[in-house]
Every structure is written in C-alpha cells, then in structure tokens.
N, C-alpha and C positions, 0 to 999 in steps of 0.2 A: 498595176505595178507588180514586179516580181515578188517583193517582200510584202506580206500582208500588213496593211496600214490603213489608217483613217486620217484624212485631212479635212479640217473644218475651219470656217471663218465666220465670225460674228460681225456683220457690218455696223450694227448699232454701237457696239462697244469697241470696234476696231481692234480685234484681237483674234488670233488663230490658235489652233492646237493641232499637233501631230501625235498620233498614238501608233507605235509599232508593236506588233505582237507576233508570236510564233504560231498562233492558231486563230481560228475565225472568231470565237465567241466574244471576247471582251472589247475589241478595239473600238467599234462604232458607238456602242452605248456609253463606254467610258469617255469617248471624245465628246459626245453630246452632253454628258453629265458635267464635264469640265467647262464647256461653252456656256451652259446654263447657270453655272455657279455665280454667286454674288461674292466677289472677293473683297469688296469695300466693307470695312468693319462697321461703318455707320449704317449700312443697309441690312445688316444681318441681325436676326433676333439674338437676344442675350440668353445663353444657356443657364438653366437654373440648377441649383444643387438639389439632388434627390437622394433618397436612401437606397441601399441595396435591396430592401424589401419591396420598394415600389418598382424597381427594375425587374425584380423576380416576377412581379404580377404581370408585367408586359410580356415576358418570355413565353414562347409557345409557337404553334404553327397556325397560320391564318390562311384560309382558302377563299378564293374569289367567289363572291356571292352571285348566283345567277340573276341576270337582269335582262330587260328588253333590249338595251343598247348592245350588250354582249351577244345576245341572240341574233340581232340584225347583222352584226359584224360576222358572226360565224356562218349565217345563212348566205350572205353575199360572198364571202371569201371561199368557202368550201364548195358552194354550188358552181362558182365560176371555174374553180380548178378541177372539179370533178369531171371524169370522162363523159363525153356526150351520150354514150350509151346508158350510163347510170342515171341520167336525168330524163332522157327521152323515152326509155323503156317503161318506167312506171307511169309516165304521162300517157303513153300510148295505150297501156292496159286499162287505165281509168277511162279514157275516151272510148275504148272498145266496149267496156262494160256499160257506159252510159248509152252508147248506141244500141246495145242489145236491149236495155230496159225500155228505151223509146220505141224500138221496133215491136216489142211484145205488148206495149200499151195499146189497148184497143181503140181508145177515143182520143180526141184532141185535148179534152179536159185532163185526162190522166197524164198526157205528155207535158202539159203546162205545169201540173202539180210536181212532176218529177224534176223538171228544169228549175222550178222555183225552190224546191227543197235542196237541190244541189247548190244553187247560188247562195241560199241562206246558210247552208252548212259551211260553204267556203268563206263567207263574210264573218261568221262567228268563230271559225277556227283559225283564221289568218292571224289575229293577235296572239293566239296561243302558240303558234309555231316557233316564234323567236324564243319564248320562254322555255319551251321544250328543248330547242337546240342549245340554249345556254346551259341548261341542266345536264344534258348529255355531254357537252364539252367539259364542264367542271368535273363530272364524275369520271370521265375517261382520262383526262390529262392532269387534273388536280393543280391548276394554276394557283399560286399563292406566294406568301412571304413568310419566311421563318425568322424569328427573333430570338437571340440568346444574349445573355449578359455575362460580363466579367467584372465583378465588383459593383461599381456604380456606373458602368459604361454599357450601352446597348449597341448591338450590331444586328443588321438585317441582311438577309440573303435570299435569293429566289429559290423557290421549290416548285417542282412540277416535272412533267415528262417531256423533255426536249422541246422547250418553247422558244419562240423567236418573235421579237417585236415586229410589227408590220413595216416599220422603217427599214429593218434589216432583212426583210424577207427576200427582196431581189438579190441581195448579196449571198444569202444562204442558198438560194436556188442556183446561182452561178457557181458556187463552191460545192454544189451537190451535197449539202448538209441535210441529214434526215431530221428536220425540225418541223414544228407546227406553228403557224403564225397566230398571234394574239394581238388585240388592239393596243394594249399597253403592257410592258414588262418592266416593272420597277421592283428591285433593281436587277440588272443583269450581272452585276459584280457585287461582292459583299461590301457594305458601307456601314458607317457609324451613324447612329441616331442620337442627337443631343436633346435632352428634355428641356422644353420651354416652360411647362407647367406640369401639373399632375396628370393632365389628360391630353397634352399636346407635345409633340416632338417635331424636330425638323432634321432633314438629312444634312450632314456636315458640309458636303461640297456644294450641292445645288440648292440647298435651303428649301427643298420640297417639304411642305408640312404634312404631318400625320396626326390624326385625331383618334384617340382611343375612346370607346364607349364602354360603360359599365352598367350592370343591372342594379336592382334595388339593394342588393347585399354588398355592392362595391366590387364585384368580380368583373374582370375584363371579359367582354363578350365578343368584341370585334374591333376593327379599325377602319378608318376612312382615309384614303390616300388622295390628296388634292394635287393633281398633276395636270399641267397644260390646261388649266381653267376648268377641269372636270373633276368630279369626285368618283372614286372607285372604292366600293365597299368590300370588306373581307370579313368572314365569320371565323371566330376562333374555334378550331376543331380539336386542339390538343394543348395541354399545358406543358408537355415535354418539349424542350427546345430542340431545334433541328440539329442533325449531326453536322459538325463543322466541316466545311469543304476543304479538301486537300489543296495546298497551294499549287499553282500551275508549274509544272516541271518543264524546263526548256528542252527541246529535242535537238537543238543546234546551238553550239557555242562557237562564236567567231573570234579567233585570235587576231587582234589588231596589230600587235607588235611581235615579231619573231626574228631570231638571228639568222637561222639557216634552215631551209626545208630539206630534210634528209631524203635521199633518193635510193631506190631499191629496184632490182630486177626481179620479175616474177620467178617463182620457183618452177623448175621444169617438171610438169606433170600433165596428165591428159586434159584436165580442165583448162590449164593455162594455154596449151596448144590449141584447144578448141576455141578459146576466146581470141587468141591471136588470129586464127583463120576465120573468125566471125561465123562459126557454126556452118561453114560452107565446105562441101567436099572439094578438095584441091585437084581432083581429076575430072569431075563432071560439072562442078559449079553449082550443084543443087544445095539449097539450104536444108540442113538436117536438124531434127530434134536430137536432144542428147542421147536418147536410146537408139538412134538410127546410125550413129557414127562410132568410129573407133580410131585408135592411133595406128598409123602405118609408118614403117621404116622405109624410106625411099630406097636406100641400099639395105637389103635384108641383113639381119644379124648373122644369118648363116654364111653370108659373103663378107663378113667383117664390118657391117654397118654398126655405128655407135648410137647410144642414146644421147643425142645432141639436138639442139634447136634446128640446126641446119639439115638434119636427117629425119626429122619427124614432121608429119603433116596429119591433118584431120581428113578422114576418108569415110565414105559410106561402107557399111559392113559387107555388102555384097560385092562392092568393087575391091575391097581389101582381100576378100576370099578368092576372087578371080585372079588377083595379082599374085597371091601366094608368096613364094620366095624368089620371085623374078624381079628384074629391074623394070621400071615403068615402060620403056620402049619395047622390052621383050613381051610385055603383056598387051601391047597396043594402046598404052595410056600415055598421056602427056600432062605434066604439071602446069597448072594455070599460072603459078608464080613461084619464084625461087624462095624456099623457106629460109628465114633469117631469125636470129635471136632478137627479141624485142629490146628496145632501148630502155635504159634505167629511167624510172618515173618517180615523181614524188610519192611518198608513202600514202598520202591521201587519195591518190588515184587508184590504189589497189583496194580501197574499201568498197565492199559490195552492199547494196541496199537489199539485203536478204529478206527483211521484214516489210519491205515496201512502205516505208515511212514517207508520207507525202512531203514533209518539209525537207527531207534529205535530197529530193530530186533536184533542188536548185544548186546543190553543191557536189553531189556524188553522181557519177555516170551510172546509168541504169544497166547493170550487167546481169540482171536476173535471167534464169534459164528460160529458153523458149518453150 
C-alpha cells in the first residue's frame, strides 16, 4: 500500500486492527501488541499498589543475556544472509590446511590421528559456537530493555543499536532499513508496566508478564520476560534509567477540510525556465545538467527581445554561444517547441523536496536537480 500501515486479524477472537504510521518502525509491532492484548477485565491480572521506592529499584537498563538459543538464531540468520564468499573462503582455507597436514603426514596412522583430532575438536567446539555468537551479538548491538519510573508508574522502552524483530525483518528489507534482526524485540514502542507483586509486573496492553530477580541483599539484578511461551533473560547493567525517547514527529500533515487552494504562477527565473523545459536543450533536445545549460533569449535583447516566458528557453551553453545575438534561423537552429508561460498551479505543486524526505514523495513531485 502507498501509506505505511499494518493490517492484522485475530480469527480466534474475531477482531482486527489497522495501524497507520508515517515511518516504518512502530506499526507492525504495535499492531501485534494490540492483537495479543487481553481486553476482557476478568482475564487481566489486578495491578497492585506499590511505593515509588520499589519502582525506583526496578528502574535501570537491562541487557539481553547471552544464551544458546540466541546464539543459534544469530548463527542461522547471519550465516544465511552473509555473502557466499565470506562463508566459503574460510571453509576453503581450513580444508586446504587439512589437506596439507594429511599430505605431509608420512604414515596412515598419523593421518588417522589428524582426522580424529579434527573431528573431536569440531564436536567439542560446536556447542561453544552459539554461545560465542550470542556474546558477540550482545556486545556489538546491546539488545535490551530500559525502564524508568514517574512517581509510582513504570515505563519500558527498547534499547539497542537499530534492532528489528524477525517478524518485521522482511518488511525492513523491503523498505531498505539499516536494521539488524533479533529473535524477539519487546517492546518496539514505549509501554507501561503494571506491578502485580513486588517481583512481577505485566505489560498494560498485551499482559505480557515480567519477573524481576533480586540478590540476597534485595537488589534487582535482572528480569525475565515471558513472551510467546518462552523466557528471555536480561541482566541489569546500570541503575541509571534510559534517556526518554523523543516523541515521533510527523513529516506530513494532511488537511482533510479546506475552503480553497490558492494558485500561483512560478516566478520568472533561470531555474523556473529550466524546470519548465525539463532540463532539455530546446534546440538540440539533449538533457542537460544544471551546469551545462543557460538561459537563451530567442529574440536577442540587442534586437529588442524582452525577459518574458515566451522569449526565454533553456539551451546548452555551447549552442547559446554559437547562436550569439542572432535569431535561431540565422544560426541554423530551430526550436523544438514554442515557449509559453506556465499555467497557474496550486501552491503545493511548487514545493520542492530539497531534503529528499521519503514520506514527501507521495505528495510532492520530485523536482530535485539532476
């Protein structure tokens, strides 16, 4: 669809949700969050009253704990998306080294020992590779959850380096977003956590439970997120609450009701003439870059030509120099079209997308310079 949106339907509960957004990030995850929510009051946990001191103990930054499951996901996802050269080249080097060792081994017994050692090393190191992969992933991208409090209310938000849930990964690739996939991203938008007890909270919309763990001194050391039937553990790395995210600022505001759209004729200037002639030389038909063309008076000013739409065209510089102060037919040239004044257009049609804002392309004609 032209407008970024997410449409979802829950057949079990017979309800749907439509989320419109002016950017990629929030729409799909927010739609899934609304579909998974338990709106019936009798099926929701009852929030408990807690003190602001207890909320302050929850506040901080939590980073995803390395695990075997996360390492397997990282290995599958990034090995599949990695260039074929990046995977085949190391494998070829290893096989070449093994072949050299086997060739230099003098006896069959030594060759068997080498092959057995390689197989044993591979069997022993295979379980360690996912753990190493998960640790590298956590160190490089810092996936986590940030919690801050306002009085006796808790709020959670995602932290990390440009992460994207695996469900949204195809859409992120289609939109050419520079994001990194992860097995679970909760939450992709800031949400409120309601305390159920001193160690357990639940997310306000989807009722996803969160359990906090404490050490022997009663200090919060981490949390466990119970999501989609699985538990995801996070270690508390800082007591400082995360910086509050700035609210999304719309890049487009659509006026639904308006009385009259004012119209305006472009101001006569070199740029306006170039845009009217679509960067094309009116004598040769060649498409020009802005620095390759110049204004040309069809009737030279030395012969009484005026600065008017009907007497100005966009021309290649070398053609303009060859024409000099002559008429086109005197210089052996012929206009491809008769120059005319552009018609009056709505003022919105004169807006240029100079900063190349992606969302503006649906509403503003692309008039950027070639």
